[in-house]
C-alpha positions in Angstrom: -1.5 52.9 -6.1 -1.9 49.2 -5.4 1.2 47.0 -5.8 1.3 44.8 -8.9 0.1 41.3 -8.3 3.4 39.8 -9.5 5.2 41.6 -6.7 2.8 40.7 -3.9 2.5 37.0 -4.8 6.0 36.0 -3.7 5.7 37.9 -0.5 2.4 36.2 0.3 3.9 32.9 -0.5 6.8 33.5 1.8 4.5 34.5 4.7 2.4 31.4 4.2 5.5 29.2 4.2 6.9 31.0 7.3 3.6 30.5 9.0 3.3 26.8 8.3 7.0 25.8 8.6 7.1 25.5 12.4 4.0 23.4 12.4 5.4 21.1 9.7 8.7 20.7 11.5 6.9 19.9 14.8 4.8 17.3 13.0 7.8 15.7 11.4 9.7 15.5 14.7 6.6 14.1 16.5 6.2 11.4 13.8 9.9 10.4 13.9 10.3 10.2 17.7 8.9 6.7 18.0 11.0 5.4 15.1 14.2 6.9 16.5 13.5 5.5 19.9 13.0 2.0 18.4 16.3 2.2 16.5 18.1 3.4 19.7 16.6 0.5 21.6 17.6 -1.9 18.8 21.2 -0.6 19.0 21.5 -0.6 22.8 19.7 -3.8 23.7 22.1 -6.3 22.1 25.1 -4.4 23.4 23.9 -4.5 27.0 23.0 -8.1 26.8 19.3 -7.6 26.9 19.0 -9.5 23.6 21.2 -12.2 22.1 23.2 -10.3 19.4 23.6 -13.5 17.5 19.9 -13.4 16.7 19.4 -9.6 17.0 22.5 -7.8 16.0 22.8 -4.0 16.8 21.2 -1.7 14.3 24.6 -0.4 13.2 25.6 -3.9 12.0 22.4 -4.2 10.1 22.9 -0.8 8.5 26.5 -1.9 7.5 25.0 -5.1 6.0 22.3 -3.1 4.2 25.0 -0.8 2.7 27.1 -3.8 1.6 24.1 -5.4 -0.2 23.3 -2.0 -1.8 26.9 -1.5 -2.9 27.3 -4.9 -4.7 23.9 -4.6 -6.4 22.2 -7.5 -4.6 19.6 -5.3 -2.8 18.7 -3.4 -6.0 18.3 -6.5 -8.1 16.2 -8.3 -5.5 14.1 -5.3 -4.8 13.5 -4.7 -8.5 12.3 -8.3 -8.9 9.9 -8.0 -6.0 8.5 -4.6 -7.1 7.8 -5.8 -10.6 5.8 -8.7 -9.2 4.1 -6.8 -6.5 3.1 -3.8 -8.6 2.0 -6.0 -11.5 -0.3 -8.0 -9.3 -1.6 -4.9 -7.5 -2.3 -3.1 -10.8 -4.2 -6.1 -12.2 -6.2 -6.5 -9.0 -7.2 -2.8 -9.0 -8.2 -3.0 -12.7 -10.4 -6.1 -12.0 -11.8 -5.4 -8.5 -12.8 -1.8 -8.8 -15.2 -2.3 -11.8 -16.5 -5.5 -10.4 -17.1 -3.9 -7.0 -19.0 -1.0 -8.7 -21.2 -3.5 -10.5 -21.9 -5.7 -7.5 -22.5 -2.7 -5.3 -24.9 -0.9 -7.7 -26.7 -3.8 -9.4 -28.6 -6.1 -7.1 -28.9 -9.0 -9.6 -25.1 -9.1 -10.0 -24.7 -9.2 -6.2 -27.3 -12.0 -5.9 -25.5 -14.0 -8.6 -21.9 -13.6 -7.4 -22.5 -13.2 -3.7 -22.3 -16.9 -2.7 -19.1 -17.4 -4.8 -17.5 -14.3 -3.3 -18.3 -15.5 0.3 -16.5 -18.8 -0.4 -13.3 -17.3 -1.8 -13.0 -14.2 0.4 -12.7 -16.6 3.4 -9.9 -18.6 1.8 -6.5 -17.3 2.7 -4.2 -16.5 -0.2 -1.2 -18.3 1.3 -3.4 -21.4 1.8 -3.8 -21.5 -1.9 -0.1 -20.9 -2.7 0.5 -24.7 -3.3 -2.4 -24.7 -5.7 -1.1 -21.8 -7.7 2.3 -23.4 -7.8 0.9 -26.7 -9.0 -1.3 -25.1 -11.7 1.0 -22.3 -12.8 4.5 -23.5 -11.9 7.1 -21.8 -9.8 7.8 -19.0 -12.2 6.5 -15.4 -12.4 3.0 -16.3 -13.3 2.2 -18.0 -10.0 3.7 -15.3 -7.9 1.9 -12.5 -9.7 -1.3 -14.5 -9.6 -1.2 -15.0 -5.8 -0.7 -11.3 -5.4 -3.7 -10.6 -7.6 -5.8 -13.0 -5.6 -4.8 -11.5 -2.3 -5.2 -7.9 -3.4 -8.6 -8.4 -5.0 -10.6 -8.9 -1.8 -9.9 -5.8 0.2 -10.4 -3.7 -3.0 -13.5 -5.5 -4.0 -15.2 -5.6 -0.6 -14.4 -1.9 0.2 -15.7 -0.8 -3.3 -18.9 -2.7 -2.7 -19.3 -1.1 0.7 -18.5 2.3 -0.7 -21.2 2.1 -3.4 -23.8 0.8 -1.0 -22.9 3.5 1.5 -23.5 6.5 -0.8 -25.8 9.1 0.9 -29.3 8.4 -0.3 -30.0 12.1 -0.2 -27.4 12.7 -2.9 -28.9 9.9 -5.0 -32.4 11.4 -4.7 -31.2 14.8 -5.6 -29.3 13.5 -8.6 -32.3 11.6 -9.8 -34.5 14.6 -9.4 -32.3 16.4 -11.9 -32.9 13.5 -14.4 -29.3 12.6 -14.7 -28.6 9.6 -17.0 -27.1 6.5 -15.4 -23.5 7.2 -16.6 -23.6 10.8 -15.4 -25.0 9.6 -12.0 -22.0 7.3 -11.7 -19.6 10.0 -12.8 -20.9 12.8 -10.7 -22.2 11.1 -7.6 -21.3 7.4 -7.1 -17.6 7.6 -7.9 -16.7 10.8 -6.0 -18.6 9.6 -2.9 -17.0 6.2 -3.1 -13.4 7.3 -3.4 -12.5 7.5 0.4 -13.8 4.0 1.3 -12.6 2.6 -2.0 -9.1 3.8 -1.3 -9.1 2.3 2.2 -9.3 -1.1 0.4 -6.7 0.0 -2.2 -4.3 0.9 0.6 -4.9 -2.4 2.4 -4.2 -4.2 -0.9 -1.0 -2.2 -1.3 0.3 -3.6 2.0 -1.0 -7.1 1.2 0.7 -7.1 -2.3 4.1 -6.8 -0.6 3.5 -9.1 2.4 2.0 -12.0 0.4 4.7 -11.7 -2.3 7.5 -12.0 0.2 6.0 -15.2 1.5 5.5 -16.5 -2.0 9.1 -15.7 -2.9 10.4 -17.9 -0.1 9.2 -20.9 -2.1 10.9 -21.6 -5.4 12.2 -18.1 -6.1 15.7 -17.2 -7.3 15.3 -13.5 -6.8 13.3 -11.0 -4.7 13.4 -9.7 -1.2 11.6 -12.8 0.1 14.3 -14.9 -1.5 17.0 -12.7 0.0 15.5 -13.0 3.5 15.1 -16.7 3.3 18.6 -17.3 1.8 20.2 -15.1 4.5 18.4 -16.9 7.3 19.4 -20.3 5.8 23.1 -19.2 5.6 22.8 -17.6 9.1 23.6 -14.2 7.6 21.4 -12.5 10.2 22.4 -8.8 9.5 21.6 -9.3 5.8 18.3 -10.9 6.8 17.3 -7.9 8.8 18.5 -5.6 6.0 16.0 -7.3 3.7 13.2 -6.9 6.3 14.0 -3.2 6.7 13.9 -2.7 2.9 10.5 -4.3 2.7 9.2 -2.1 5.5 10.6 1.0 3.8 9.0 0.0 0.5 5.6 -0.6 2.2 5.7 2.8 3.9 6.6 4.6 0.7 3.9 2.8 -1.3 1.3 3.6 1.3 2.3 7.3 1.3 2.0 7.3 -2.5 -1.5 5.9 -2.3 -2.4 8.5 0.4 -1.3 11.3 -1.9 -3.3 9.9 -4.8 -6.4 9.6 -2.5 -6.0 13.2 -1.4 -5.8 14.3 -5.0 -8.9 12.4 -6.0 -10.9 13.4 -3.0 -9.7 17.0 -2.7 -13.3 18.2 -3.0 -13.9 16.9 0.5 -11.2 19.1 2.1 -12.2 22.6 3.0 -10.2 25.2 1.0 -10.4 27.9 3.8 -8.1 28.4 6.8 
């Protein structure tokens, strides 16, 4: 008599976990070796005189400074200000650039109309326009979010255009042979095939949203991680400066991993289910 499915399912799950656990642990250790080595070098080099500890204090001192900033709330307040600006600009850029990229990539007249304008602005660095944004929009939140929107738009837009134009012609011919209407063609063929390349641009924009914002916060800001780093450097609080830099790096890594997870979810159809 076969065992009930409810009894065999937990056992199968345990076997699957036991089979994959060593490989997952090995992967985690492999990925962390380089980071641990860097932190050890950071700790040892100033103590051995290989680097001036005035300008590069040991990692333990930076960790103590980070904990002090976290304990008195400065780190949370500045990180919150930066995240609100960064995610707001990033979200607006995605909402604008993805539809526009789909239009430009699919409709040749739109590409011919907007192509020259895009070529001009895509080659203009966002930070070069920061004084213009400040003059037009002031030193408040609007200018900071706007510079993030501008900087994030281009990697998303260009990769979306490339994704649409790079869809396999065989898939398009097959879909058209089935007399799919235009909206179904977009839904069933264009969008799924464009997701990987599109998310390459979105992930680049995620990194850009933080990097550009930090630079913008160093001018006229009263809160944010960029402000914290700049103020710490100005007051020669070097451990606090490095603590702010580490926080930015951690946020960038976490944001990128979130986008990777979303990409895998949306493009799970490309991953084989066997094995």
